[in-house]
C-alpha positions as CSV (number, residue, x, y, z in Angstrom):
1,M,10.6,-102.0,-6.8
2,T,8.7,-98.6,-7.8
3,N,9.6,-96.1,-10.4
4,K,10.7,-93.6,-7.9
5,Q,12.9,-96.1,-6.4
6,I,14.7,-97.3,-9.7
7,I,15.5,-93.6,-10.4
8,Q,16.8,-92.8,-7.1
9,F,19.1,-96.3,-7.4
10,N,20.5,-95.3,-10.6
11,Y,21.0,-91.9,-9.4
12,T,23.2,-93.0,-6.4
13,Q,25.1,-95.6,-8.8
14,T,26.1,-92.9,-11.5
15,S,27.5,-90.5,-8.7
16,A,29.3,-93.3,-7.3
17,N,30.6,-93.9,-10.6
18,Y,31.5,-90.4,-11.4
19,Q,33.6,-90.2,-7.5
20,L,35.5,-93.1,-9.0
21,Y,37.1,-91.3,-12.0
22,L,37.6,-87.9,-10.1
23,P,41.0,-87.3,-8.5
24,M,41.0,-86.6,-4.7
25,D,43.8,-84.3,-5.1
26,V,43.8,-80.6,-7.2
27,E,47.7,-80.8,-7.0
28,E,47.7,-83.7,-9.8
29,M,45.2,-81.9,-11.9
30,I,47.5,-78.8,-12.4
31,P,50.6,-79.4,-14.6
32,M,53.9,-78.5,-13.7
33,D,54.6,-76.0,-16.0
34,D,51.2,-74.2,-15.4
35,S,51.4,-70.2,-15.3
36,V,49.8,-70.5,-11.9
37,R,52.4,-72.1,-10.3
38,L,55.1,-69.6,-11.3
39,H,52.7,-67.2,-10.3
40,C,52.2,-68.5,-6.8
41,L,56.1,-69.2,-6.5
42,L,56.8,-65.4,-7.1
43,C,54.1,-64.1,-4.8
44,E,55.8,-66.6,-2.0
45,R,58.7,-64.7,-2.2
46,M,57.6,-61.2,-1.3
47,D,57.3,-59.1,1.8
48,Y,53.8,-58.5,3.0
49,R,54.6,-56.7,6.2
50,E,52.7,-53.3,4.7
51,L,49.6,-55.6,3.7
52,L,49.5,-57.4,6.9
53,Q,50.1,-54.2,9.0
54,A,46.4,-52.9,7.9
55,Y,44.7,-56.0,9.6
56,S,44.1,-55.6,13.2
57,P,45.6,-58.2,15.2
58,K,42.2,-57.7,17.8
59,G,40.0,-58.3,14.8
60,R,38.3,-61.4,14.0
61,K,40.0,-63.9,11.9
62,P,39.7,-63.1,7.9
63,A,37.4,-65.4,5.9
64,V,40.6,-65.8,3.6
65,D,44.3,-65.0,4.3
66,P,45.2,-61.9,2.7
67,V,48.4,-63.2,1.3
68,I,46.3,-65.8,-0.5
69,L,43.7,-63.4,-1.4
70,F,46.3,-61.0,-3.0
71,K,47.8,-64.1,-4.9
72,V,44.1,-64.8,-6.3
73,I,43.4,-61.3,-7.2
74,T,46.7,-60.8,-9.0
75,Y,46.5,-64.1,-10.8
76,A,42.9,-62.9,-12.0
77,A,44.4,-59.6,-13.3
78,S,47.0,-62.0,-15.3
79,Q,43.8,-63.9,-17.0
80,K,42.1,-60.4,-17.7
81,I,39.3,-61.1,-15.1
82,Y,39.3,-57.8,-13.1
83,S,35.5,-57.5,-11.6
84,S,34.9,-58.9,-8.1
85,R,32.0,-61.0,-9.4
86,G,34.2,-62.5,-12.1
87,I,37.1,-63.5,-9.7
88,E,34.4,-65.0,-7.3
89,K,33.0,-66.8,-10.2
90,A,36.3,-67.9,-11.2
91,C,37.2,-69.1,-7.4
92,R,34.1,-71.3,-7.4
93,R,34.6,-73.2,-10.8
94,D,38.4,-72.6,-12.0
95,I,40.6,-75.6,-10.8
96,N,43.5,-73.1,-10.5
97,F,41.8,-70.7,-8.3
98,R,40.7,-73.5,-6.2
99,W,44.5,-74.5,-6.0
100,L,45.5,-71.0,-5.0
101,L,43.1,-70.8,-2.4
102,Q,44.6,-73.9,-0.4
103,G,41.6,-75.2,1.0
104,Y,39.9,-71.7,1.8
105,A,36.1,-71.4,0.6
106,A,35.8,-69.1,-2.4
107,P,35.3,-65.4,-1.2
108,D,32.3,-63.6,-2.3
109,H,32.5,-60.8,-4.6
110,A,31.9,-58.1,-1.3
111,T,34.7,-59.7,0.5
112,I,37.0,-59.1,-2.7
113,S,35.6,-55.6,-3.6
114,R,36.3,-54.5,0.2
115,F,39.9,-55.7,0.1
116,K,41.0,-54.3,-3.0
117,Q,39.4,-50.9,-2.0
118,K,40.5,-51.0,1.8
119,Y,43.8,-53.0,1.7
120,L,45.4,-52.8,-1.4
121,T,46.1,-49.1,-1.1
122,D,48.5,-47.2,-3.4
123,T,51.4,-47.4,-1.1
124,V,50.9,-51.4,-0.8
125,M,50.7,-51.8,-4.6
126,E,53.8,-49.9,-5.1
127,Q,55.9,-51.4,-2.3
128,L,55.0,-55.0,-3.8
129,F,55.5,-53.8,-7.2
130,F,58.8,-52.6,-7.0
131,Q,59.6,-55.7,-5.0
132,Q,59.2,-57.7,-7.8
133,V,61.2,-55.3,-10.1
134,A,64.2,-55.2,-7.5
135,W,63.9,-59.3,-7.6
136,L,63.9,-59.4,-11.6
137,Y,66.9,-57.0,-11.2
138,E,68.7,-59.4,-9.0
139,Q,68.1,-62.3,-11.3
140,K,69.3,-60.5,-14.3
141,A,66.2,-61.0,-16.1
142,I,66.3,-57.0,-16.7
143,T,69.6,-55.2,-17.6
144,G,69.3,-52.2,-15.6
145,E,71.0,-49.9,-17.9
146,T,68.6,-49.2,-20.5
147,L,65.0,-48.0,-20.2
148,Y,62.2,-47.6,-22.8
149,I,59.7,-45.1,-22.0
150,D,56.5,-44.2,-23.9
151,G,52.7,-43.1,-22.9
152,T,49.4,-43.6,-24.2
153,K,46.2,-41.9,-23.3
154,I,43.6,-43.8,-21.6
155,E,39.9,-42.1,-21.7
156,A,38.4,-41.7,-18.3
157,Y,35.2,-43.2,-17.2
158,A,33.7,-39.5,-17.3
159,N,31.3,-37.4,-19.3
160,W,32.3,-36.2,-22.5
161,Y,30.5,-32.9,-22.3
162,S,31.6,-32.0,-18.7
163,F,34.6,-29.9,-19.4
164,V,35.5,-26.8,-17.7
165,W,38.3,-24.5,-19.3
166,K,40.9,-22.4,-17.7
167,K,40.4,-19.6,-20.3
168,A,37.0,-19.5,-19.9
169,I,36.9,-19.2,-16.3
170,T,39.6,-16.2,-16.8
171,K,37.3,-14.3,-19.4
172,H,34.2,-14.5,-17.6
173,E,36.1,-13.7,-14.0
174,A,37.5,-10.3,-15.7
175,K,33.8,-9.6,-17.0
176,M,32.5,-10.5,-13.5
177,Y,35.1,-8.1,-11.8
178,A,34.1,-5.0,-14.1
179,K,30.2,-5.8,-13.2
180,W,31.5,-5.6,-9.7
181,Q,33.3,-2.3,-9.9
182,V,29.9,-0.7,-11.4
183,L,27.9,-2.2,-8.6
184,L,30.4,-1.0,-5.8
185,E,30.1,2.2,-7.1
186,Q,26.5,2.1,-7.0
187,I,26.3,0.7,-3.5
188,N,29.0,3.8,-2.3
189,T,26.7,6.0,-4.0
190,T,23.3,4.7,-2.0
191,Y,24.6,4.2,1.1
192,C,27.3,6.8,1.3
193,Q,30.5,4.5,1.9
194,L,34.0,4.2,0.3
195,F,34.4,0.5,-0.7
196,T,37.4,-0.3,-2.8
197,S,38.2,-3.6,-4.5
198,P,41.4,-4.4,-5.9
199,Y,41.6,-7.5,-7.8
200,E,43.6,-9.1,-5.4
201,T,41.2,-8.8,-2.9
202,F,38.0,-9.5,-4.9
203,L,36.7,-12.1,-2.8
204,K,37.6,-10.9,0.5
205,D,35.4,-7.7,-0.6
206,L,32.5,-9.4,-1.7
207,K,32.2,-11.2,1.8
208,K,33.0,-7.8,3.4
209,V,30.1,-5.9,1.4
210,L,27.4,-8.8,1.6
211,V,28.0,-8.8,5.5
212,F,27.4,-4.9,5.5
213,L,24.5,-5.1,3.6
214,E,23.0,-7.7,5.8
215,K,23.8,-5.7,8.7
216,I,21.5,-2.9,7.1
217,Q,18.4,-5.1,6.9
218,E,18.9,-6.3,10.2
219,E,19.2,-2.7,11.7
220,E,16.3,-1.2,9.7
221,N,14.4,-4.6,9.7
222,I,13.8,-4.8,6.3
223,T,11.9,-8.2,5.1
224,F,13.1,-9.5,1.4
225,V,10.4,-10.9,-0.7
226,Y,10.1,-13.3,-3.3
227,G,7.6,-14.7,-5.7
228,K,5.8,-13.2,-8.6
229,G,4.3,-10.1,-8.4
230,K,6.6,-8.7,-5.4
231,R,8.7,-5.7,-6.0
232,K,12.2,-5.8,-4.5
233,N,13.6,-3.0,-2.8
234,V,17.3,-1.3,-3.5
235,L,18.9,-3.3,-0.9
236,Q,17.6,-6.8,-1.8
237,R,18.7,-6.2,-5.4
238,Y,22.1,-5.1,-4.4
239,H,22.2,-8.2,-1.5
240,E,21.2,-10.7,-4.3
241,Q,23.5,-9.4,-6.9
242,V,26.6,-9.5,-4.4
243,K,25.7,-12.9,-3.0
244,E,25.3,-14.4,-6.8
245,M,29.0,-12.6,-7.8
246,L,30.4,-14.4,-4.4
247,Q,29.0,-17.8,-5.7
248,R,30.2,-17.5,-8.9
249,K,33.7,-16.4,-7.5
250,E,34.0,-19.5,-4.9
251,Q,33.2,-21.6,-8.1
252,Y,35.8,-20.1,-10.1
253,D,38.2,-19.9,-7.5
254,A,37.7,-23.8,-6.4
255,S,38.1,-24.7,-10.6
256,N,41.5,-23.1,-10.7
257,E,42.6,-25.1,-7.6
258,I,41.4,-27.7,-8.9
259,M,43.6,-27.0,-12.3
260,G,46.4,-25.8,-10.7
261,E,49.0,-23.9,-12.9
262,K,50.2,-26.8,-15.4
263,R,46.3,-27.8,-16.5
264,N,43.8,-25.8,-18.7
265,S,40.9,-28.3,-18.6
266,Y,39.1,-30.8,-16.2
267,S,36.1,-32.7,-16.1
268,K,33.2,-32.1,-13.6
269,T,32.5,-35.9,-13.0
270,D,36.5,-36.5,-12.6
271,H,38.5,-34.1,-11.5
272,D,41.6,-35.7,-12.4
273,A,40.9,-36.0,-15.6
274,T,41.9,-33.5,-18.3
275,F,40.6,-33.1,-21.9
276,M,42.8,-34.4,-24.2
277,R,43.0,-34.6,-28.2
278,M,42.4,-38.6,-28.5
279,K,43.5,-40.5,-31.7
280,D,40.9,-41.0,-34.4
281,D,38.4,-43.5,-33.9
282,H,36.8,-46.1,-37.1
283,M,34.9,-42.8,-37.8
284,R,38.0,-40.7,-37.9
285,N,36.4,-38.6,-35.0
286,G,39.2,-37.0,-33.4
287,Q,37.8,-35.3,-30.7
288,L,38.6,-33.9,-27.1
289,K,37.5,-36.3,-24.3
290,P,38.5,-36.8,-20.9
291,A,41.5,-38.8,-20.3
292,Y,45.1,-39.7,-18.5
293,N,48.0,-39.8,-19.8
294,V,49.8,-43.2,-18.7
295,Q,53.8,-43.5,-19.0
296,A,55.1,-46.8,-18.9
297,A,58.7,-48.0,-18.7
298,V,60.1,-51.0,-20.0
299,D,63.6,-53.2,-19.6
300,A,64.0,-56.1,-21.3
301,E,60.0,-56.8,-22.0
302,F,59.2,-56.1,-18.3
303,I,57.4,-53.0,-17.1
304,V,59.8,-51.9,-14.5
305,G,57.5,-49.0,-13.7
306,I,54.4,-46.9,-14.3
307,N,52.6,-43.7,-13.5
308,V,49.6,-41.5,-14.3
309,F,49.7,-37.9,-15.2
310,S,47.3,-35.4,-16.3
311,D,49.5,-33.4,-18.7
312,R,48.3,-33.7,-22.3
313,N,52.0,-33.8,-23.5
314,D,54.7,-36.5,-22.9
315,T,57.3,-33.6,-22.7
316,T,56.4,-32.4,-19.4
317,T,56.0,-36.3,-18.0
318,L,59.8,-37.2,-18.6
319,I,61.5,-35.6,-15.6
320,P,58.7,-36.4,-12.7
321,F,58.5,-40.0,-14.1
322,L,62.3,-40.7,-13.8
323,Q,62.1,-38.8,-10.7
324,Y,59.6,-41.5,-9.4
325,L,61.4,-44.5,-10.8
326,K,64.5,-43.0,-8.9
327,E,62.8,-43.0,-5.6
328,H,61.6,-46.6,-5.7
329,L,64.1,-48.5,-7.6
330,P,67.4,-49.7,-5.7
331,F,69.4,-48.7,-9.2
332,T,69.7,-46.1,-11.9
333,Y,69.3,-46.5,-15.5
334,R,72.1,-44.8,-17.6
335,H,70.5,-45.0,-20.6
336,I,67.4,-43.4,-21.6
337,V,65.1,-44.3,-24.6
338,A,62.2,-42.3,-25.9
339,D,60.5,-41.0,-28.8
340,S,60.1,-37.5,-30.3
341,G,57.4,-36.4,-28.1
342,Y,59.8,-36.2,-25.2
343,E,62.3,-33.8,-26.9
344,S,63.0,-30.2,-25.2
345,E,66.0,-28.7,-23.8
346,E,64.7,-29.0,-20.3
347,N,64.7,-33.2,-20.6
348,Y,68.2,-33.0,-22.2
349,V,69.5,-30.7,-19.7
350,Y,68.0,-32.8,-16.7
351,L,69.4,-36.1,-18.2
352,K,73.0,-34.7,-18.7
353,E,73.3,-33.1,-15.2
354,Q,71.8,-36.9,-13.8
355,K,74.8,-38.2,-16.0
356,Q,72.2,-40.3,-18.3
357,T,72.6,-40.6,-22.2
358,A,69.4,-39.5,-24.2
359,Y,68.4,-41.5,-26.7
360,I,65.6,-39.4,-28.0
361,K,64.2,-39.1,-31.6
362,P,64.2,-35.4,-32.9
363,Q,61.1,-33.8,-33.7
364,N,62.3,-32.9,-37.4
365,H,64.0,-36.3,-37.8
366,E,61.6,-37.7,-40.6
367,R,61.7,-34.4,-42.3
368,K,65.3,-34.0,-42.3
369,K,65.6,-37.1,-44.2
370,K,63.5,-36.1,-47.2
371,A,65.2,-34.9,-50.3
372,S,63.5,-31.8,-50.7
373,F,64.4,-30.5,-47.3
374,K,68.5,-31.1,-47.8
375,K,67.9,-29.2,-51.2
376,D,66.2,-26.3,-49.6
377,I,68.8,-23.4,-48.7
378,K,66.6,-21.5,-46.3
379,Y,67.4,-24.1,-43.5
380,R,70.6,-23.2,-41.6
381,E,70.9,-27.5,-41.5
382,N,71.9,-26.8,-45.1
383,M,74.4,-23.9,-44.4
384,T,78.0,-23.9,-43.6
385,Y,78.7,-22.9,-40.1
386,D,81.5,-21.3,-38.7
387,K,82.3,-22.0,-35.0
388,G,84.9,-19.7,-34.6
389,T,83.0,-16.4,-35.7
390,D,79.5,-18.3,-34.7
391,T,78.1,-17.7,-38.1
392,Y,76.5,-19.6,-41.0
393,T,77.1,-18.8,-44.8
394,C,74.4,-19.1,-47.1
395,A,73.9,-20.3,-50.4
396,N,74.5,-16.5,-51.8
397,D,77.8,-16.6,-50.0
398,Q,76.7,-13.7,-47.3
399,Q,77.4,-14.7,-43.5
400,L,74.5,-14.4,-41.2
401,H,75.0,-13.3,-37.6
402,A,73.1,-13.7,-34.5
403,I,71.0,-10.4,-33.8
404,R,69.5,-11.1,-30.5
405,N,69.0,-13.2,-27.6
406,Y,65.9,-13.7,-25.8
407,T,64.3,-16.0,-22.9
408,R,61.4,-18.5,-23.3
409,T,59.8,-19.9,-20.2
410,S,58.1,-23.5,-20.4
411,Q,54.9,-24.7,-18.9
412,T,57.1,-26.0,-16.1
413,G,59.0,-22.9,-15.4
414,Y,62.2,-23.6,-17.4
415,Q,63.9,-20.9,-18.9
416,S,65.7,-21.4,-22.0
């Protein structure tokens, strides 16, 4: 027997010995109390009609059943595996993922990525998520009475120095309008016209004047010249200035439309991100960065709702977040708990109208606990109040009367 035949014989014997020790059933290798079994049990009781509707019955059979693929992706997220290639690797090597696949071949990263982008839409994920919350309520795992809300700012995957500011746009637009009035007067003088341009019709008038200049160019058969050493005539200079203003005005209008009324900035590389003051990093560099304000609602240590906002302050996110939860949850929370970042008259009034009790920490709560605050006689909290006369009595035994009322409009349009 040659050396090659001996090596091959030993390899066959070794392989056979190993196969004797490998269990043939994957089920035996997973403990009964493993988290993957609980995850699979929770997923099996859900209604996947919206997810399955995305698959055309006339199309070819998918490589992996969509429900099983959903189980795999959500279990991977619970194990902090988010990338498509990472999930593919786990499906090939991890015994828990092999058990979830139920005999299907491990999907490649392209299949996983396509499934997440094309079929796991926001609507589908919302519907499946709130199914779980409703089931937790039925099982009395959550109270359905007290809701704890808090937010955090998460930095967007966008360039730090790609900011666009509303104040800068407003300032540059006003300067451009002043230049436009001077240019319009020159055009009227040169061509004996009487163009007028109110600020409300700024963009429309720019287009109208540009058409007028192009019409003159066509009628007089004027050729515009470009390049070094070429002398431009008056018509071409007017045409280029108006065209440049038109482009800038369209950019300003597009930026204002992206920001809307509530935002004052956005990122050029991520229009949904707003520049927010983030917490200091390890170098204590507190700077403005493109970010999102993520709001989470918790009940009995379960996240029962989560949403993303472009508002920098938590104050303006409370009402839309509660309305979002009201649309998707089969029950209404009676007690709302939040920190001082959510305190505002508008939020208090809304919660009172919805017959919900507010447990919101006052913004000056910590300051009012200090002895220096309690001894300071200038604060009205340290004065005696007479409800009948609606007056305060100061430390000098003088009555303080209200001298005027005024209305203040918030960022959301609420008047107090």
